[in-house]
Structure formats: structure tokens, C-alpha cells
C-alpha positions in Angstrom: 50.9 99.1 79.2 52.5 97.6 76.3 56.4 96.7 76.5 57.0 99.5 73.7 59.0 102.4 75.4 58.1 106.0 72.9 61.4 107.7 72.3 59.7 111.0 73.2 59.5 109.8 76.6 63.1 108.1 76.7 64.3 111.7 75.4 62.6 113.4 77.7 64.1 111.5 80.6 67.8 111.4 79.8 67.0 115.7 79.6 65.5 115.6 83.0 68.9 113.9 84.1 71.5 116.4 81.9 69.5 119.4 83.2 69.4 118.0 86.8 73.2 116.8 86.8 76.1 118.8 88.7 78.5 116.9 86.2 78.7 115.5 83.1 77.0 111.8 82.6 78.2 109.4 80.5 76.0 106.7 78.7 77.2 104.0 81.4 76.0 106.7 83.7 72.7 107.0 82.5 72.4 103.5 82.5 72.7 102.8 85.7 70.7 105.3 86.9 67.4 103.9 84.7 68.4 100.6 86.1 68.3 102.0 89.0 65.3 103.9 88.9 63.8 101.0 87.8 64.8 98.6 91.0 63.5 101.0 93.2 60.3 101.6 91.7 59.6 98.2 90.7 55.7 98.9 90.8 55.4 101.4 88.1 56.0 99.5 85.0 56.4 103.2 83.6 60.0 103.6 85.0 60.8 99.7 85.2 60.2 99.7 81.2 63.3 101.8 81.0 65.7 99.6 82.9 66.9 97.7 79.9 67.6 100.5 77.2 71.2 100.1 75.7 73.3 102.3 74.1 72.4 102.8 70.5 69.0 104.2 72.0 70.9 106.2 74.5 73.1 108.1 72.0 69.4 108.7 69.7 68.4 110.7 71.9 71.4 112.1 72.8 71.9 113.2 69.2 68.0 114.4 69.1 68.4 116.5 72.5 71.7 118.3 70.6 69.4 119.1 67.6 66.7 120.7 69.9 69.4 122.4 72.2 71.0 123.9 69.1 67.9 125.9 68.4 68.6 129.6 68.9 65.3 130.4 70.8 67.1 128.0 73.8 69.5 129.3 76.4 70.7 126.3 76.7 73.0 124.1 75.4 74.2 120.0 74.8 78.0 120.2 76.0 79.8 116.9 75.0 83.1 116.5 77.2 85.4 113.8 78.0 83.4 112.7 81.1 80.3 112.8 79.1 77.1 115.0 78.6 75.7 117.9 80.4 73.0 120.4 79.9 75.3 123.9 80.3 74.1 127.6 79.7 74.8 129.8 76.6 78.0 131.8 77.3 76.0 134.7 76.0 73.6 135.0 79.0 76.3 134.9 81.4 76.7 138.3 82.2 72.8 137.8 84.1 73.4 134.4 85.5 76.8 136.0 87.2 74.5 138.2 89.5 72.6 134.7 90.9 75.9 133.8 92.5 78.4 136.2 92.7 80.2 134.1 95.7 81.2 131.4 93.8 83.0 134.1 90.6 85.9 132.8 89.9 88.9 134.7 89.2 90.2 134.4 85.7 93.9 133.0 85.2 96.7 135.7 84.9 98.3 135.4 81.5 101.4 133.7 83.3 99.4 130.9 84.3 97.2 130.3 80.5 100.9 130.0 78.9 102.0 127.5 81.6 98.6 126.2 81.4 99.4 125.7 77.4 102.3 124.1 77.8 101.7 121.3 80.5 98.2 120.9 77.8 100.4 120.3 74.8 103.9 118.5 76.3 102.0 116.3 79.0 103.1 114.8 81.4 106.1 117.4 81.3 108.1 118.8 84.8 108.2 122.0 86.3 112.4 122.2 84.8 111.4 122.1 81.3 108.1 124.1 81.9 110.9 127.2 83.2 113.4 126.1 79.9 110.2 127.5 77.5 108.3 130.0 79.4 112.5 131.5 81.0 110.6 132.4 84.2 110.3 130.4 87.4 106.8 128.6 87.8 106.5 127.4 91.1 103.6 129.5 92.2 101.7 129.4 88.6 101.4 125.7 89.2 100.5 125.8 92.3 97.3 128.0 91.3 96.9 125.6 88.6 96.8 122.3 91.1 94.7 124.9 93.4 92.3 125.3 90.5 92.3 121.9 89.3 93.2 122.0 85.9 96.5 120.4 86.5 97.6 117.4 88.9 100.7 115.5 89.5 101.0 112.8 87.3 103.9 110.7 89.1 108.0 111.1 88.3 110.6 111.8 85.7 113.0 108.8 85.1 115.8 111.3 85.0 118.2 112.0 88.2 116.6 114.0 90.7 113.3 112.5 90.1 111.5 115.6 89.5 107.2 115.6 89.8 105.6 115.4 86.6 102.4 117.5 85.6 99.5 116.9 83.2 95.9 118.4 83.2 93.1 116.5 84.6 89.7 115.7 83.7 88.3 119.1 85.7 90.2 121.1 82.6 88.9 118.9 79.7 85.6 119.8 81.1 85.9 123.8 82.0 87.1 123.6 78.1 84.7 121.3 76.7 86.9 118.9 75.2 86.8 115.2 74.6 90.0 114.5 73.9 93.5 116.6 73.6 93.5 116.0 70.4 90.5 118.7 69.8 93.3 121.3 71.3 94.0 124.0 68.4 96.2 122.9 66.1 97.6 120.2 68.4 99.2 118.1 66.4 101.2 120.9 65.0 102.2 122.4 68.1 102.9 118.9 69.2 106.1 118.4 66.6 107.9 122.1 67.0 111.4 121.6 69.1 110.8 123.5 72.8 113.5 124.3 75.1 114.4 121.4 77.8 116.0 121.9 81.4 119.8 121.3 81.2 119.4 117.9 83.4 116.5 116.4 80.7 119.6 117.9 78.2 122.2 115.8 79.6 120.1 112.8 79.9 118.4 112.8 76.6 122.3 112.9 75.2 123.5 110.5 77.1 120.8 108.1 76.1 121.4 109.3 72.6 125.0 108.0 72.7 123.7 104.8 74.6 121.7 104.0 71.7 124.2 104.5 69.3 126.7 102.4 70.6 123.9 99.5 70.7 123.2 99.7 67.2 126.6 100.3 66.2 129.0 98.9 68.8 132.1 97.5 66.1 132.0 101.2 64.5 131.9 102.3 68.6 135.0 100.0 69.2 136.8 101.1 65.8 136.9 104.7 66.9 137.7 103.9 70.3 141.1 101.8 69.8 141.6 104.5 66.8 142.0 106.9 69.3 143.8 104.9 71.2 146.3 104.3 68.8 146.6 108.5 68.3 
């Protein structure tokens, strides 16, 4: 067998991996799988030949697979997310596929849950109080639902009095909505610039920080104002 690797063979191997995987597969994952398979089946030269496949070659066959799957006659498509690539059935076939797994039929998110998820996605990381300031209602139960679904996670604590929890979206959120990065959110840049209400504690903290910043930038002016106030 020659040392050359037929392009179509690599494409078929990658297609089989993506087809069998239950999660998105990255370039690094593919390289690891090809290398591990070569180490396991050292006697099979056709398997060992794929051990040193480079990233450009893998990206080329993934592009080819994407083109192949774009064919309207295919029942599945190649979807890229932040975690990698995955072969998934096209949405049009959902009515039949749901019958295969009735026990896994997930309930749709309610309108309040979707609204809360959108606020977190566009303004993350964000505190529960700030979410409530935007929505005008308590969101404890809704946030818990999003946590249970694995769509959001706790990202730490805010550096404000009380150290409230911060929430942000998860990799599962990216995969679920087919996003490679948060910039692919609809109207992301425009919506992030819109001023939204914040919780009272946050507003006080921001006001305090603004006053401190103004004093640092112009301490002489600040002192003169204080002197004038005392003299009056």
C-alpha cells in the first residue's frame, strides 16, 4: 500500500465519526481519534496511515462533507457549533423522529424562560437582581429551570455588596441553538448597546464608582468644590 491517503477515504472516516458521535467533535478530537485508532490497530496499515493527518486536511474534508450534506436529498446536515461539528437530522424530519424517542420529548421553554434566557445571553454575566430589573418580576423559578436544563450556569459572584451570583450561558446553550460564538446571536452588537435597567444596589455601586473616578481624574477641582461649600 502506498503512503498516500485517498481524500475520499479520509472523508468517509470523518463522516463515520461525526455520524456516530453523540456530541460535537472538534478538529483536536478528530486528530486524537485517528491517532488512537492507529496505535490500537498497528497491524492495519490503512488505519495507521491516518495517524498524522494535519488540521488543513481535516478542515478540507469537513468542508466537502458540508457541501455534500447541503444536498436537498439528504436527511441530515453538518452543523458547526462552538464545540465542533456534528451530523444532525434536518428539522423537517422532526415529526417522525419524535416517535422514535417519546420518552426524551422535552417540554418547550415557556415565554418567561425564553425572555430570561435572552437577557442572560445578551448581557452575561448578569445577576438575578439585574434580570428582575429588566423583566419587572421575580425570576427565581425561571432561572432554576434554565439551570436544570443546562442552558445557563453560575459564573461566579459580582464584586458588589452582598456578592450576588452571576449567571451566563453554557456550551449546551451554544450547541442547542447552533451557535459557534455569542456574536452569532441575532442583532448581538446592537442589542448589547441598548441601556437596560439595573438593580438598585448595582446602580448605587456604579454611581459610587463614577464619583470615585471623577475625583481621581480631577482631584484639584473636587477639592475646590468642597472648599467653596465649606466657605459658604
